[in-house]
N, CA, C and O atoms as CSV, one atom per row, in Angstrom:
chain,resi,resn,atom,element,x,y,z
A,1,MET,N,N,0.764,-1.122,-0.174
A,1,MET,CA,C,-0.143,0.015,0.350
A,1,MET,C,C,0.935,0.896,0.179
A,1,MET,O,O,2.036,0.637,0.665
A,2,ASP,N,N,0.580,2.564,-0.880
A,2,ASP,CA,C,1.565,3.553,-0.786
A,2,ASP,C,C,-0.269,4.924,-0.099
A,2,ASP,O,O,-1.486,5.099,-0.165
A,3,ILE,N,N,1.186,5.468,0.514
A,3,ILE,CA,C,0.196,6.433,1.582
A,3,ILE,C,C,0.330,7.760,0.204
A,3,ILE,O,O,1.190,7.993,-0.645
A,4,ILE,N,N,-0.680,8.240,0.474
A,4,ILE,CA,C,-0.656,9.605,-0.282
A,4,ILE,C,C,-1.594,10.932,0.224
A,4,ILE,O,O,-2.777,11.085,0.529
A,5,HIS,N,N,-0.592,11.660,0.152
A,5,HIS,CA,C,-1.171,13.072,1.715
A,5,HIS,C,C,-0.705,13.721,0.039
A,5,HIS,O,O,0.260,13.694,-0.726
A,6,PHE,N,N,-2.748,14.542,0.145
A,6,PHE,CA,C,-2.679,15.719,-1.392
A,6,PHE,C,C,-3.084,17.577,0.269
A,6,PHE,O,O,-3.709,18.620,0.079
A,7,THR,N,N,-2.682,17.303,0.993
A,7,THR,CA,C,-2.660,18.471,2.327
A,7,THR,C,C,-2.573,19.791,1.045
A,7,THR,O,O,-2.385,19.642,-0.163
A,8,LEU,N,N,-2.759,20.925,1.736
A,8,LEU,CA,C,-2.446,21.720,0.976
A,8,LEU,C,C,-0.220,21.797,0.548
A,8,LEU,O,O,0.458,21.859,-0.477
A,9,GLY,N,N,0.125,21.730,2.380
A,9,GLY,CA,C,1.808,21.461,2.260
A,9,GLY,C,C,2.408,20.720,1.154
A,9,GLY,O,O,3.452,20.915,0.532
A,10,ALA,N,N,1.391,19.709,1.039
A,10,ALA,CA,C,1.878,18.645,-0.223
A,10,ALA,C,C,2.510,19.289,-1.774
A,10,ALA,O,O,3.585,19.103,-2.344
A,11,ALA,N,N,1.289,20.122,-2.132
A,11,ALA,CA,C,0.899,20.730,-3.170
A,11,ALA,C,C,1.610,22.177,-4.026
A,11,ALA,O,O,1.473,23.353,-3.687
A,12,ASP,N,N,2.103,21.836,-4.778
A,12,ASP,CA,C,3.173,23.164,-5.225
A,12,ASP,C,C,2.346,24.704,-6.265
A,12,ASP,O,O,1.580,24.572,-7.219
A,13,PRO,N,N,2.657,25.535,-5.884
A,13,PRO,CA,C,2.170,26.735,-6.812
A,13,PRO,C,C,2.229,26.192,-7.962
A,13,PRO,O,O,3.146,25.512,-8.421
A,14,LEU,N,N,0.440,26.731,-8.835
A,14,LEU,CA,C,0.407,26.072,-10.524
A,14,LEU,C,C,0.687,27.941,-10.963
A,14,LEU,O,O,0.000,28.937,-10.735
A,15,ASP,N,N,1.851,27.770,-11.582
A,15,ASP,CA,C,2.337,28.802,-12.378
A,15,ASP,C,C,1.941,28.878,-13.875
A,15,ASP,O,O,2.273,29.824,-14.589
A,16,SER,N,N,1.186,27.790,-14.318
A,16,SER,CA,C,0.394,27.426,-15.778
A,16,SER,C,C,-0.938,27.639,-15.427
A,16,SER,O,O,-1.533,27.821,-14.365
A,17,HIS,N,N,-1.388,27.533,-17.143
A,17,HIS,CA,C,-2.633,27.061,-17.310
A,17,HIS,C,C,-3.736,28.991,-16.376
A,17,HIS,O,O,-4.826,29.223,-15.853
A,18,GLN,N,N,-2.441,29.787,-16.740
A,18,GLN,CA,C,-3.328,31.554,-16.226
A,18,GLN,C,C,-3.669,31.044,-14.732
A,18,GLN,O,O,-4.714,31.444,-14.220
A,19,ALA,N,N,-2.931,30.288,-14.113
A,19,ALA,CA,C,-3.812,30.255,-12.779
A,19,ALA,C,C,-3.240,31.499,-11.838
A,19,ALA,O,O,-2.143,32.032,-12.006
A,20,THR,N,N,-4.370,31.912,-10.638
A,20,THR,CA,C,-4.298,32.944,-9.597
A,20,THR,C,C,-4.217,31.783,-8.515
A,20,THR,O,O,-4.868,30.764,-8.747
A,21,ALA,N,N,-3.397,31.869,-7.248
A,21,ALA,CA,C,-3.867,31.551,-5.954
A,21,ALA,C,C,-4.008,29.673,-6.024
A,21,ALA,O,O,-4.434,28.770,-5.304
A,22,ALA,N,N,-3.440,29.809,-7.197
A,22,ALA,CA,C,-3.475,27.554,-6.972
A,22,ALA,C,C,-2.616,26.677,-6.709
A,22,ALA,O,O,-1.573,26.890,-7.327
A,23,ARG,N,N,-2.578,25.595,-5.930
A,23,ARG,CA,C,-1.692,24.613,-6.108
A,23,ARG,C,C,-2.727,23.927,-6.500
A,23,ARG,O,O,-3.952,23.951,-6.625
A,24,PHE,N,N,-1.006,22.793,-6.770
A,24,PHE,CA,C,-1.444,21.186,-7.482
A,24,PHE,C,C,-0.333,20.187,-7.037
A,24,PHE,O,O,0.869,20.146,-6.774
A,25,LEU,N,N,-1.628,19.281,-7.119
A,25,LEU,CA,C,0.194,18.377,-7.233
A,25,LEU,C,C,-0.798,16.584,-7.656
A,25,LEU,O,O,-1.900,16.211,-7.254
A,26,PRO,N,N,0.166,15.905,-8.548
A,26,PRO,CA,C,-0.371,14.865,-9.493
A,26,PRO,C,C,-0.007,13.461,-8.228
A,26,PRO,O,O,1.039,13.236,-7.619
A,27,LEU,N,N,-1.238,12.781,-8.195
A,27,LEU,CA,C,-1.425,11.726,-7.085
A,27,LEU,C,C,-0.951,10.402,-7.657
A,27,LEU,O,O,0.100,9.898,-7.262
A,28,ALA,N,N,-1.911,9.685,-8.823
A,28,ALA,CA,C,-1.475,8.649,-9.778
A,28,ALA,C,C,-1.363,8.703,-10.730
A,28,ALA,O,O,-2.046,9.503,-11.369
A,29,GLU,N,N,-0.705,8.116,-11.173
A,29,GLU,CA,C,-0.600,7.652,-12.771
A,29,GLU,C,C,-1.371,6.176,-13.164
A,29,GLU,O,O,-1.163,5.239,-12.393
A,30,GLY,N,N,-2.347,5.927,-14.466
A,30,GLY,CA,C,-2.714,4.170,-14.638
A,30,GLY,C,C,-2.192,3.703,-15.895
A,30,GLY,O,O,-1.181,4.189,-16.401
A,31,SER,N,N,-2.554,3.199,-16.173
A,31,SER,CA,C,-2.559,2.953,-17.610
A,31,SER,C,C,-3.451,3.391,-18.816
A,31,SER,O,O,-4.682,3.419,-18.807
A,32,GLY,N,N,-2.733,3.686,-19.726
A,32,GLY,CA,C,-3.686,4.342,-20.869
A,32,GLY,C,C,-4.468,5.605,-20.366
A,32,GLY,O,O,-5.673,5.656,-20.120
A,33,ASN,N,N,-3.223,6.964,-20.224
A,33,ASN,CA,C,-3.436,7.392,-19.896
A,33,ASN,C,C,-4.702,7.831,-18.717
A,33,ASN,O,O,-5.838,7.979,-19.170
A,34,VAL,N,N,-4.557,7.957,-17.771
A,34,VAL,CA,C,-5.031,8.300,-16.788
A,34,VAL,C,C,-4.176,8.329,-15.737
A,34,VAL,O,O,-3.259,7.694,-15.217
A,35,HIS,N,N,-5.194,9.864,-15.561
A,35,HIS,CA,C,-4.241,10.832,-14.509
A,35,HIS,C,C,-5.205,11.044,-12.951
A,35,HIS,O,O,-6.427,11.001,-13.094
A,36,LEU,N,N,-4.709,11.243,-11.659
A,36,LEU,CA,C,-5.481,11.493,-10.719
A,36,LEU,C,C,-4.697,12.225,-10.188
A,36,LEU,O,O,-3.505,11.948,-10.319
A,37,SER,N,N,-5.140,13.586,-9.288
A,37,SER,CA,C,-4.339,14.866,-9.252
A,37,SER,C,C,-5.431,15.588,-8.364
A,37,SER,O,O,-6.657,15.480,-8.377
A,38,CYS,N,N,-4.544,16.398,-7.552
A,38,CYS,CA,C,-6.036,17.141,-6.543
A,38,CYS,C,C,-5.090,18.523,-6.794
A,38,CYS,O,O,-3.870,18.627,-6.917
A,39,LEU,N,N,-6.200,19.572,-6.818
A,39,LEU,CA,C,-5.813,21.162,-7.083
A,39,LEU,C,C,-6.611,21.543,-6.137
A,39,LEU,O,O,-7.722,21.092,-5.858
A,40,HIS,N,N,-5.665,22.896,-5.346
A,40,HIS,CA,C,-5.769,23.549,-4.984
A,40,HIS,C,C,-6.568,25.084,-4.682
A,40,HIS,O,O,-5.817,26.012,-4.379
A,41,LEU,N,N,-7.799,25.319,-4.743
A,41,LEU,CA,C,-8.003,27.023,-5.177
A,41,LEU,C,C,-8.030,27.994,-3.377
A,41,LEU,O,O,-8.612,27.679,-2.339
A,42,GLU,N,N,-7.543,28.648,-3.549
A,42,GLU,CA,C,-7.218,29.950,-2.274
A,42,GLU,C,C,-8.450,30.550,-2.947
A,42,GLU,O,O,-9.049,30.486,-4.021
A,43,GLU,N,N,-8.542,31.357,-1.403
A,43,GLU,CA,C,-9.971,31.718,-2.139
A,43,GLU,C,C,-9.622,32.711,-3.293
A,43,GLU,O,O,-8.462,33.064,-3.508
A,44,ASN,N,N,-10.692,33.142,-4.020
A,44,ASN,CA,C,-10.844,34.044,-5.353
A,44,ASN,C,C,-9.447,33.594,-6.184
A,44,ASN,O,O,-8.692,34.327,-6.823
A,45,GLY,N,N,-9.345,31.897,-5.921
A,45,GLY,CA,C,-8.269,30.975,-6.911
A,45,GLY,C,C,-9.075,31.428,-8.438
A,45,GLY,O,O,-10.115,32.080,-8.527
A,46,THR,N,N,-8.463,31.013,-9.276
A,46,THR,CA,C,-8.974,31.263,-10.947
A,46,THR,C,C,-7.897,30.514,-12.299
A,46,THR,O,O,-6.814,30.903,-12.736
A,47,ILE,N,N,-8.471,29.704,-12.553
A,47,ILE,CA,C,-7.272,28.663,-13.543
A,47,ILE,C,C,-8.527,29.084,-15.044
A,47,ILE,O,O,-9.693,28.902,-15.396
A,48,THR,N,N,-7.686,29.511,-15.329
A,48,THR,CA,C,-8.685,30.662,-16.734
A,48,THR,C,C,-8.551,29.427,-18.231
A,48,THR,O,O,-9.394,29.418,-19.129
A,49,ALA,N,N,-7.569,28.666,-18.206
A,49,ALA,CA,C,-7.092,27.313,-19.202
A,49,ALA,C,C,-6.744,26.465,-18.862
A,49,ALA,O,O,-5.538,26.228,-18.923
A,50,PRO,N,N,-7.612,25.604,-18.344
A,50,PRO,CA,C,-6.694,24.325,-18.150
A,50,PRO,C,C,-7.050,23.356,-18.914
A,50,PRO,O,O,-8.213,23.313,-19.314
A,51,SER,N,N,-5.914,22.160,-19.355
A,51,SER,CA,C,-5.643,21.230,-20.453
A,51,SER,C,C,-6.772,20.409,-20.056
A,51,SER,O,O,-7.344,20.000,-19.046
A,52,THR,N,N,-6.862,20.324,-22.179
A,52,THR,CA,C,-8.285,20.219,-22.191
A,52,THR,C,C,-7.928,18.562,-23.383
A,52,THR,O,O,-8.703,17.915,-24.088
A,53,ASN,N,N,-6.151,18.376,-23.059
A,53,ASN,CA,C,-6.333,16.855,-23.431
A,53,ASN,C,C,-6.534,15.779,-22.913
A,53,ASN,O,O,-6.209,14.656,-23.298
A,54,TYR,N,N,-7.148,16.142,-21.907
A,54,TYR,CA,C,-8.195,14.708,-21.761
A,54,TYR,C,C,-9.423,15.096,-21.280
A,54,TYR,O,O,-9.664,16.295,-21.139
A,55,ALA,N,N,-10.728,13.733,-20.843
A,55,ALA,CA,C,-11.595,14.231,-20.659
A,55,ALA,C,C,-11.611,14.612,-19.147
A,55,ALA,O,O,-10.550,14.151,-18.727
A,56,ALA,N,N,-12.214,15.170,-18.185
A,56,ALA,CA,C,-11.589,15.744,-16.593
A,56,ALA,C,C,-13.218,15.692,-16.035
A,56,ALA,O,O,-14.234,16.306,-16.360
A,57,ALA,N,N,-12.878,14.509,-14.911
A,57,ALA,CA,C,-13.773,14.857,-13.928
A,57,ALA,C,C,-13.162,15.362,-12.861
A,57,ALA,O,O,-12.071,15.061,-12.377
A,58,LEU,N,N,-14.020,16.225,-12.499
A,58,LEU,CA,C,-13.493,17.615,-11.461
A,58,LEU,C,C,-14.226,17.378,-10.305
A,58,LEU,O,O,-15.385,17.792,-10.268
A,59,LEU,N,N,-13.606,16.597,-9.049
A,59,LEU,CA,C,-14.535,16.272,-7.877
A,59,LEU,C,C,-14.243,16.981,-7.190
A,59,LEU,O,O,-13.029,17.151,-7.076
A,60,VAL,N,N,-15.258,17.882,-6.257
A,60,VAL,CA,C,-15.138,18.456,-4.775
A,60,VAL,C,C,-15.024,17.752,-3.740
A,60,VAL,O,O,-15.819,16.897,-3.349
A,61,VAL,N,N,-14.246,18.008,-3.357
A,61,VAL,CA,C,-13.933,17.404,-1.552
A,61,VAL,C,C,-14.332,19.041,-0.661
A,61,VAL,O,O,-14.794,18.990,0.479
A,62,ARG,N,N,-14.194,19.790,-1.044
A,62,ARG,CA,C,-14.306,20.707,0.380
A,62,ARG,C,C,-14.557,22.452,-0.960
A,62,ARG,O,O,-14.164,22.951,-2.014
A,63,GLY,N,N,-15.249,22.586,-0.095
A,63,GLY,CA,C,-15.274,24.188,-0.519
A,63,GLY,C,C,-16.644,24.792,-1.776
A,63,GLY,O,O,-17.852,24.811,-1.540
A,64,ARG,N,N,-16.258,25.035,-2.507
A,64,ARG,CA,C,-16.913,25.651,-3.944
A,64,ARG,C,C,-16.404,25.943,-4.936
A,64,ARG,O,O,-15.410,26.635,-4.715
A,65,ILE,N,N,-16.635,25.708,-6.292
A,65,ILE,CA,C,-15.666,26.472,-7.227
A,65,ILE,C,C,-17.330,26.759,-9.035
A,65,ILE,O,O,-18.426,26.278,-9.322
A,66,THR,N,N,-16.650,27.489,-9.438
A,66,THR,CA,C,-17.795,27.385,-10.235
A,66,THR,C,C,-16.706,27.631,-11.804
A,66,THR,O,O,-15.786,28.337,-12.215
A,67,VAL,N,N,-17.491,26.634,-12.177
A,67,VAL,CA,C,-17.141,26.494,-13.528
A,67,VAL,C,C,-18.176,26.997,-14.745
A,67,VAL,O,O,-19.337,26.801,-15.106
A,68,THR,N,N,-16.978,27.786,-15.150
A,68,THR,CA,C,-17.441,27.868,-16.636
A,68,THR,C,C,-17.026,26.807,-17.701
A,68,THR,O,O,-16.158,25.939,-17.610
A,69,THR,N,N,-18.029,27.154,-18.931
A,69,THR,CA,C,-18.049,26.378,-20.514
A,69,THR,C,C,-17.933,27.442,-21.427
A,69,THR,O,O,-18.148,28.648,-21.303
A,70,PHE,N,N,-17.587,26.816,-22.278
A,70,PHE,CA,C,-17.295,27.738,-23.870
A,70,PHE,C,C,-17.776,27.644,-25.059
A,70,PHE,O,O,-18.169,28.566,-25.774
A,71,HIS,N,N,-17.724,25.498,-25.488
A,71,HIS,CA,C,-18.637,25.785,-26.723
A,71,HIS,C,C,-19.853,25.618,-25.956
A,71,HIS,O,O,-20.436,26.617,-26.376
A,72,THR,N,N,-20.543,25.171,-25.263
A,72,THR,CA,C,-22.496,25.152,-25.050
A,72,THR,C,C,-21.880,26.279,-23.565
A,72,THR,O,O,-21.403,25.921,-22.489
A,73,PRO,N,N,-22.222,28.069,-24.241
A,73,PRO,CA,C,-22.313,28.469,-22.587
A,73,PRO,C,C,-22.230,28.309,-21.398
A,73,PRO,O,O,-23.039,29.203,-21.149
A,74,MET,N,N,-21.929,27.913,-20.331
A,74,MET,CA,C,-23.056,27.695,-18.998
A,74,MET,C,C,-21.923,28.180,-17.540
A,74,MET,O,O,-20.765,27.835,-17.304
A,75,ARG,N,N,-22.214,28.464,-17.304
A,75,ARG,CA,C,-22.237,28.521,-15.821
A,75,ARG,C,C,-23.005,27.652,-14.652
A,75,ARG,O,O,-24.178,27.490,-14.313
A,76,ILE,N,N,-21.812,27.214,-14.247
A,76,ILE,CA,C,-22.302,26.682,-12.952
A,76,ILE,C,C,-21.971,26.143,-11.819
A,76,ILE,O,O,-21.066,25.311,-11.879
A,77,ASP,N,N,-22.592,26.442,-10.441
A,77,ASP,CA,C,-21.467,26.234,-9.288
A,77,ASP,C,C,-21.251,24.489,-9.079
A,77,ASP,O,O,-22.040,23.703,-9.604
A,78,ILE,N,N,-20.092,24.030,-8.255
A,78,ILE,CA,C,-20.047,22.595,-8.340
A,78,ILE,C,C,-19.504,22.588,-6.103
A,78,ILE,O,O,-18.420,22.973,-5.665
A,79,LEU,N,N,-20.551,22.099,-5.347
A,79,LEU,CA,C,-20.177,22.229,-4.229
A,79,LEU,C,C,-19.303,20.763,-3.487
A,79,LEU,O,O,-19.101,19.902,-4.343
A,80,GLY,N,N,-19.033,20.568,-2.755
A,80,GLY,CA,C,-18.423,19.865,-1.773
A,80,GLY,C,C,-18.991,18.444,-1.455
A,80,GLY,O,O,-19.813,18.376,-0.541
A,81,GLY,N,N,-18.673,17.423,-2.048
A,81,GLY,CA,C,-19.378,15.945,-2.268
A,81,GLY,C,C,-20.305,16.117,-4.039
A,81,GLY,O,O,-21.256,15.445,-4.438
A,82,MET,N,N,-19.707,17.040,-4.625
A,82,MET,CA,C,-20.327,17.057,-6.417
A,82,MET,C,C,-19.122,16.957,-6.802
A,82,MET,O,O,-18.039,16.832,-6.231
A,83,GLY,N,N,-19.656,17.071,-8.431
A,83,GLY,CA,C,-18.540,16.627,-9.300
A,83,GLY,C,C,-19.225,17.087,-10.821
A,83,GLY,O,O,-20.374,17.352,-11.173
A,84,CYS,N,N,-18.358,17.054,-11.281
A,84,CYS,CA,C,-18.468,17.292,-13.115
A,84,CYS,C,C,-17.652,16.735,-14.036
A,84,CYS,O,O,-16.490,16.389,-13.821
A,85,LEU,N,N,-18.269,16.636,-15.113
A,85,LEU,CA,C,-17.216,15.347,-16.450
A,85,LEU,C,C,-16.769,16.539,-17.384
A,85,LEU,O,O,-17.286,17.592,-17.010
A,86,LEU,N,N,-16.121,16.650,-18.267
A,86,LEU,CA,C,-15.494,17.538,-19.229
A,86,LEU,C,C,-15.691,17.006,-20.376
A,86,LEU,O,O,-15.377,18.167,-20.638
A,87,ALA,N,N,-15.804,16.684,-20.939
A,87,ALA,CA,C,-15.282,16.101,-21.910
A,87,ALA,C,C,-13.760,16.641,-22.777
A,87,ALA,O,O,-13.338,17.796,-22.726
A,88,LYS,N,N,-13.000,15.334,-23.668
A,88,LYS,CA,C,-12.019,16.251,-23.981
A,88,LYS,C,C,-11.914,17.608,-24.651
A,88,LYS,O,O,-12.783,18.408,-24.305
A,89,ASP,N,N,-11.203,17.945,-25.362
A,89,ASP,CA,C,-11.106,19.654,-26.235
A,89,ASP,C,C,-12.187,20.294,-25.904
A,89,ASP,O,O,-12.831,20.874,-26.777
A,90,GLU,N,N,-12.682,20.310,-24.259
A,90,GLU,CA,C,-14.269,21.064,-23.874
A,90,GLU,C,C,-13.458,21.912,-23.441
A,90,GLU,O,O,-12.688,21.450,-22.599
A,91,PRO,N,N,-13.225,23.779,-23.867
A,91,PRO,CA,C,-12.469,24.903,-22.869
A,91,PRO,C,C,-13.640,24.716,-21.775
A,91,PRO,O,O,-14.726,24.140,-21.837
A,92,TYR,N,N,-13.037,25.378,-20.825
A,92,TYR,CA,C,-13.463,25.533,-19.851
A,92,TYR,C,C,-12.698,26.481,-18.793
A,92,TYR,O,O,-11.513,26.515,-19.126
A,93,SER,N,N,-12.963,27.370,-17.488
A,93,SER,CA,C,-13.049,27.717,-16.306
A,93,SER,C,C,-12.906,27.935,-15.015
A,93,SER,O,O,-13.882,28.572,-14.618
A,94,LEU,N,N,-12.391,27.782,-14.435
A,94,LEU,CA,C,-12.631,27.568,-12.691
A,94,LEU,C,C,-12.806,28.251,-11.859
A,94,LEU,O,O,-12.052,27.416,-11.359
A,95,THR,N,N,-13.135,29.283,-10.783
A,95,THR,CA,C,-13.096,29.943,-9.990
A,95,THR,C,C,-13.081,29.581,-8.737
A,95,THR,O,O,-12.644,28.449,-8.528
A,96,SER,N,N,-13.392,30.139,-7.921
A,96,SER,CA,C,-13.519,29.558,-6.454
A,96,SER,C,C,-13.109,31.053,-5.073
A,96,SER,O,O,-12.130,31.666,-4.647
A,97,ASP,N,N,-14.128,31.013,-4.937
A,97,ASP,CA,C,-14.945,32.520,-4.203
A,97,ASP,C,C,-14.093,32.647,-3.137
A,97,ASP,O,O,-13.446,33.529,-2.572
A,98,ARG,N,N,-14.318,31.406,-3.046
A,98,ARG,CA,C,-13.939,31.145,-0.669
A,98,ARG,C,C,-12.999,29.980,-0.823
A,98,ARG,O,O,-13.262,29.344,0.198
A,99,GLY,N,N,-12.009,29.257,-1.497
A,99,GLY,CA,C,-11.056,28.378,-2.173
A,99,GLY,C,C,-12.251,26.512,-2.174
A,99,GLY,O,O,-13.411,26.129,-2.024
A,100,ALA,N,N,-10.754,25.952,-2.477
A,100,ALA,CA,C,-12.103,24.888,-2.795
A,100,ALA,C,C,-10.550,23.818,-2.803
A,100,ALA,O,O,-9.378,24.127,-3.014
A,101,ILE,N,N,-11.284,22.311,-2.431
A,101,ILE,CA,C,-10.172,21.025,-3.040
A,101,ILE,C,C,-10.787,20.351,-3.562
A,101,ILE,O,O,-11.949,20.090,-3.251
A,102,LEU,N,N,-10.029,19.776,-4.719
A,102,LEU,CA,C,-10.655,19.631,-5.758
A,102,LEU,C,C,-9.131,17.393,-6.027
A,102,LEU,O,O,-7.941,17.157,-6.240
A,103,LEU,N,N,-10.327,16.637,-5.811
A,103,LEU,CA,C,-9.611,15.801,-7.332
A,103,LEU,C,C,-10.067,15.705,-8.188
A,103,LEU,O,O,-11.291,15.670,-8.317
A,104,ILE,N,N,-9.112,15.613,-9.237
A,104,ILE,CA,C,-8.999,16.159,-10.869
A,104,ILE,C,C,-8.739,14.649,-11.313
A,104,ILE,O,O,-7.723,14.192,-10.789
A,105,VAL,N,N,-9.562,13.574,-12.336
A,105,VAL,CA,C,-9.935,12.112,-12.959
A,105,VAL,C,C,-9.520,12.597,-14.431
A,105,VAL,O,O,-10.156,13.468,-15.025
A,106,GLU,N,N,-8.351,11.928,-14.984
A,106,GLU,CA,C,-8.053,12.519,-16.598
A,106,GLU,C,C,-7.893,11.379,-16.991
A,106,GLU,O,O,-7.248,10.492,-16.433
A,107,SER,N,N,-8.768,11.303,-18.487
A,107,SER,CA,C,-8.437,10.200,-18.977
A,107,SER,C,C,-9.118,10.102,-20.651
A,107,SER,O,O,-10.300,10.414,-20.789
A,108,ASP,N,N,-8.364,9.689,-21.785
A,108,ASP,CA,C,-8.856,9.963,-22.837
A,108,ASP,C,C,-10.516,9.868,-23.245
A,108,ASP,O,O,-10.773,10.269,-24.380
A,109,GLN,N,N,-11.544,9.426,-22.512
A,109,GLN,CA,C,-13.100,9.315,-22.069
A,109,GLN,C,C,-13.139,8.687,-21.145
A,109,GLN,O,O,-12.263,7.839,-20.975
A,110,LEU,N,N,-13.992,8.835,-20.362
A,110,LEU,CA,C,-15.180,9.277,-19.690
A,110,LEU,C,C,-16.088,9.430,-19.356
A,110,LEU,O,O,-16.485,10.523,-19.761
A,111,ILE,N,N,-16.975,8.810,-18.615
A,111,ILE,CA,C,-18.377,8.673,-18.832
A,111,ILE,C,C,-18.958,8.251,-17.600
A,111,ILE,O,O,-18.794,7.134,-17.111
A,112,ALA,N,N,-19.900,9.517,-16.927
A,112,ALA,CA,C,-20.677,9.474,-15.993
A,112,ALA,C,C,-22.173,8.377,-15.657
A,112,ALA,O,O,-23.158,8.067,-16.328
A,113,HIS,N,N,-21.909,8.196,-14.907
A,113,HIS,CA,C,-23.086,6.564,-15.155
A,113,HIS,C,C,-24.378,7.732,-14.346
A,113,HIS,O,O,-24.010,8.762,-13.781
A,114,GLU,N,N,-25.529,7.415,-14.418
A,114,GLU,CA,C,-26.423,8.080,-14.397
A,114,GLU,C,C,-27.164,7.896,-12.633
A,114,GLU,O,O,-27.281,6.861,-11.978
A,115,PRO,N,N,-27.435,8.869,-12.379
A,115,PRO,CA,C,-27.889,9.397,-10.938
A,115,PRO,C,C,-28.596,8.054,-10.644
A,115,PRO,O,O,-29.295,7.294,-11.314
A,116,GLY,N,N,-27.928,8.071,-8.801
A,116,GLY,CA,C,-28.339,7.206,-8.040
A,116,GLY,C,C,-29.903,8.180,-7.281
A,116,GLY,O,O,-30.513,9.213,-7.554
A,117,ALA,N,N,-29.975,7.254,-6.402
A,117,ALA,CA,C,-31.442,7.689,-5.519
A,117,ALA,C,C,-30.835,8.896,-4.929
A,117,ALA,O,O,-31.285,10.035,-5.052
A,118,ASN,N,N,-29.988,8.623,-4.410
A,118,ASN,CA,C,-29.547,9.522,-3.340
A,118,ASN,C,C,-28.799,10.890,-4.162
A,118,ASN,O,O,-27.721,11.334,-3.768
A,119,CYS,N,N,-29.434,11.394,-5.186
A,119,CYS,CA,C,-28.351,12.419,-6.056
A,119,CYS,C,C,-28.942,13.509,-4.859
A,119,CYS,O,O,-29.595,13.085,-3.905
A,120,GLY,N,N,-28.671,14.763,-5.011
A,120,GLY,CA,C,-28.788,15.741,-4.113
A,120,GLY,C,C,-28.663,15.848,-3.002
A,120,GLY,O,O,-28.718,16.970,-2.497
A,121,ALA,N,N,-28.394,14.407,-2.024
A,121,ALA,CA,C,-27.934,14.718,-0.418
A,121,ALA,C,C,-27.244,15.580,-0.472
A,121,ALA,O,O,-26.980,16.485,-1.262
A,122,ARG,N,N,-26.933,15.233,0.490
A,122,ARG,CA,C,-25.917,16.689,1.412
A,122,ARG,C,C,-25.009,16.009,2.600
A,122,ARG,O,O,-25.568,15.251,3.392
A,123,TRP,N,N,-23.081,16.387,2.763
A,123,TRP,CA,C,-22.817,16.110,3.741
A,123,TRP,C,C,-23.766,16.913,4.984
A,123,TRP,O,O,-24.254,18.042,5.030
A,124,GLN,N,N,-23.766,15.828,5.885
A,124,GLN,CA,C,-24.358,16.088,7.576
A,124,GLN,C,C,-23.658,17.584,7.769
A,124,GLN,O,O,-22.770,17.841,6.956
A,125,GLY,N,N,-23.949,18.532,8.702
A,125,GLY,CA,C,-23.823,19.549,8.506
A,125,GLY,C,C,-23.080,20.917,7.019
A,125,GLY,O,O,-22.539,22.007,7.205
A,126,ASP,N,N,-23.352,20.287,5.866
A,126,ASP,CA,C,-23.353,20.900,4.843
A,126,ASP,C,C,-24.017,22.143,5.133
A,126,ASP,O,O,-25.062,22.113,5.783
A,127,ASN,N,N,-23.344,23.672,4.569
A,127,ASN,CA,C,-24.260,24.880,4.472
A,127,ASN,C,C,-23.876,25.336,2.988
A,127,ASN,O,O,-22.751,25.658,2.606
A,128,VAL,N,N,-25.145,25.291,2.174
A,128,VAL,CA,C,-24.716,24.992,0.408
A,128,VAL,C,C,-25.161,27.173,0.116
A,128,VAL,O,O,-25.539,27.664,-0.947
A,129,THR,N,N,-24.912,27.959,1.483
A,129,THR,CA,C,-24.910,29.277,1.014
A,129,THR,C,C,-23.538,29.446,0.217
A,129,THR,O,O,-23.261,30.522,-0.313
């Protein structure tokens, strides 16, 4: 077993992708171009041009992000315990007004499962404002 740390102190400042107030940490690689990483966005953190070389699952562990897409113009808030899938070559940007921790899974293709019966459930004590 390997132990993986993705605390803020383990992440390095992200100096690419037109990022501000962002720290990044690669966590694991899989066969067939599968990548798992962690992104820490500080308050008012942004990434204007993330890589679109792979499909990406953005999974918010804590906090809230706003994802803006451009092919189909959309702006949506993603809260802790939620995520979104973005297709390969789908341009988007990320912002976080309060800060957030995300796990990012990248692969050549990702397909979401249908929502289950607990779709919309919240973590105990979550404040959605």
